[in-house]
N, C-alpha and C positions, 0 to 999 in steps of 0.2 A: 504494500500500500504506500503510495507516495503522494505528497502534497505539492510537489513541484512539477510543472508541466514539461520542463526541459531537462530530462535526466542526463543527456549527453554533456550538458554544461556544468554538472556537479563536480565539486572538488574530488581529487583522487581518493582522499580518505573516505568519503561517502561511498564512492564506487566500491572500495574494498569492503566496507561494512555490508553493503547490499549484496555483493557477491558471496561473502562468507555466510550471511544469513540464508541466502538461497541454497547454498551448498548444504547447510545444516537443516534445511526445511523449516526455518524459523520465520514467523511472520514479524516483520519490522515496519513501522511507519516512521519515516524520516520527515521532520518538519523544520522549516526555517523559523527562527525566533530572534527577537531583538536581544541585545546584551542586557544583563541584569547585574546590579551591584551588590546583591545579597542572595542568600539561599531562599529567603522568603519571597523576594521579588521574582526570582527565577521560577519558583513554584507557582506563584500567582499568574505569571505569563503563560504557563503551561496548564493552568486550571488543575493543579495538583496540590497536595499537601507536601511540606518539606520532606516527610518520611518517604514519599513516593519518588523522590529524585535519587537515583542510584549513582553514588560516587564510585568510579572505577579507579582504584588506586594501584599503582605499580609498586611492589614491595621487593626489595633486594634481599636475597638469601645470602648467608655467610659464604656459601660455596661459589658465589658469582652468578648464580641463576636468579630468576625472578618469578613472581607469581602475581596474580591479580586478586585483590581483595575488593569485593563489591559490597558496599555498605550504604545504609540509608543516609540521606543528606543531613538529617538531624542527629546523627550519631557519629562517633569516632572509632577508629580501630582500637580494639583492646589488645595491646601487644602481648600481655601474658596469655590470653586465650588463643591468639593466632600462633604464637610460638609453640604452645603445647600441642595444638592441633597439627602443625607442620612437623613437630618433633625436632625443633632446633632451639639453640640458646640465643641466637642473634638474628634479628631482622631489622631492616632500616628502610627509610624512604630515600630513594636515590635523587641526585640532582636532576633537574628537569632535562638536561642534555642527555643524561644516562637513560632516563625514562623514555625519551624520544628514540634513542638508539635501540632500546630493548623492544619497543612496540611499533615504531614507525609513526607514532602520533605525538603531537604537542600536548603539554598539560592543558587541561580544559576541554580536550577533544577525545581523550583516551577511552577506549573500549576494548574488551577482549575480542570483539568481532572484527576480523580482518587484521588483527595484530600481525606484524611482520614475523613474529615467533609465537606459536600457540602455547603460552605459558599456562601452568595449572591455575584453575579458577576456584576461589573460595568465596561463596556467596552467603551473606549473613542470613540467618534463619528468620529474621524479622520480615523478610520479603515473602515468605511462604504464603501462597494464596492470593498474592496481589496480581491482578490481571492487567494492570496498566501502570507501568513505571517508566520514567524517562531516564535515559543515560546518554553518554557521549555518543556522537554520531560520526566521529572521524574528522570533523571540520568545525571551526568556530562558527557560531551563529546557527547551529543546527542541533536538534535533539532527536534521539531515536526512542520511540515508544515500543515496549515489548511486554509480554507476559512473563513475570519473574520465574514462575515454575517451568515454563517452556524454555526460557533462556538457560536455566540451570540444567535441564535435561539435555538440551542441544549441546551445551559445552562440557557435559560430564563434570559439572561443578560439584565440589564438596560443599554441602549446605550445613552450616553450623553457626552457633552463637559466637561471633568474632568481633562484636562491637559493644561499646558502652555509651550511655548518654553523654552528650557534649558537656564539657565543663562549663559552668556559668561564666558569662562574659562579665568582666569587671570594668 
């Protein structure tokens, strides 16, 4: 499903997302959207709750590999939970240049769909049963709507509790 009438003019990242979704048999709706200056504004633009925005975070493993952690917009990675699940003592967020090299996507556009390397995916259990969530679409100014359970199944994601509520802003 596509909201843009000219698919050929789409950025390369969107084409990769669309091709990977088709390969996986996953329904994805890619929409163009204006920039937002906060999670709440982004959710409002997409007619969603902040919890329905899926942050696709690239996490570096101690062995030099990576993984994707997909968590709700209103939550943050729980490092102890994710380390225990992955079975490692150390994980970190890589510099944006390293994340781009690992996925082929710039920060703010990252998605496991069409990643230049198909890293393992860990999807937060809070998404279970959510039929419409928005995630990065491979290009700035675009979002991809997916069914969270279908995404997890298509990607062979490990679904587990890997997040905590966001710390209060001061």
